[in-house]
C-alpha positions in Angstrom: 5.4 0.6 -4.1 7.4 -2.6 -3.8 6.9 -2.8 -0.1 3.1 -2.1 -0.5 2.9 -4.9 -3.0 4.5 -7.2 -0.4 1.8 -6.4 2.1 3.4 -3.6 4.1 1.5 -0.3 4.7 3.1 3.0 3.6 1.5 5.4 6.1 2.8 8.7 4.9 2.5 10.6 1.6 6.0 10.1 0.1 7.1 13.5 -1.2 10.8 13.1 -1.2 12.9 10.4 0.4 11.2 9.6 3.7 9.0 6.5 3.8 7.1 5.4 6.9 6.3 1.7 6.8 4.2 -0.5 9.1 3.2 -4.1 9.3 -0.1 -5.6 10.4 0.4 -4.8 14.1 2.6 -2.4 16.1 4.2 -5.4 17.8 5.1 -7.0 14.5 6.4 -3.7 13.1 8.7 -3.4 16.1 9.9 -6.9 15.8 10.6 -6.5 12.1 12.6 -3.4 12.8 14.8 -5.2 15.3 15.4 -8.1 12.9 16.3 -5.7 10.1 18.6 -3.6 12.3 20.4 -6.8 13.4 20.7 -8.1 9.9 23.6 -5.9 8.7 21.9 -5.7 5.3 20.4 -2.2 5.8 19.6 0.2 8.6 16.4 2.0 9.3 15.0 3.6 12.4 11.8 3.4 14.4 9.4 6.2 15.0 5.7 6.9 15.8 3.1 8.1 13.3 -0.4 8.9 14.6 0.5 7.1 17.8 1.5 3.9 16.0 4.9 2.2 15.6 6.5 2.7 12.2 9.8 1.9 10.5 11.4 5.1 9.0 13.3 4.7 5.8 15.4 7.5 4.4 16.7 6.8 0.8 19.1 9.6 0.2 22.2 8.5 -1.7 22.5 9.1 -5.4 24.4 5.8 -5.4 21.3 3.7 -4.4 20.4 1.4 -7.2 17.3 -0.5 -8.1 19.1 -3.7 -7.0 19.8 -2.1 -3.6 16.0 -1.3 -3.3 15.1 -4.9 -4.3 17.6 -6.3 -1.7 16.1 -4.1 1.0 12.5 -5.1 0.1 13.5 -8.7 0.3 15.1 -8.1 3.7 11.8 -6.6 4.9 9.9 -9.7 3.7 12.5 -12.0 5.2 12.3 -10.2 8.6 8.5 -10.4 8.6 8.6 -14.1 7.8 11.1 -14.6 10.6 9.1 -12.5 13.1 5.9 -14.4 12.2 7.6 -17.8 12.2 9.2 -17.2 15.5 5.8 -16.9 17.3 
């Protein structure tokens, strides 16, 4: 929900712990993923959903806190701002 409120699209029905996220374009999604993976703050993988690039999140540790989630959402926003600003 926090990512959606920040303008990201959640493309799958979240049933358990897998979340597929995209940005406005496939290119921007791919660039955001690269920035996040290089940040050292969190790690997530890339994938395809209905032929489109997505970022795949798996939130699976019982030790994950709401603060951890907020930091990760902030990192997504920061990566998007960097990707857009770098163009």
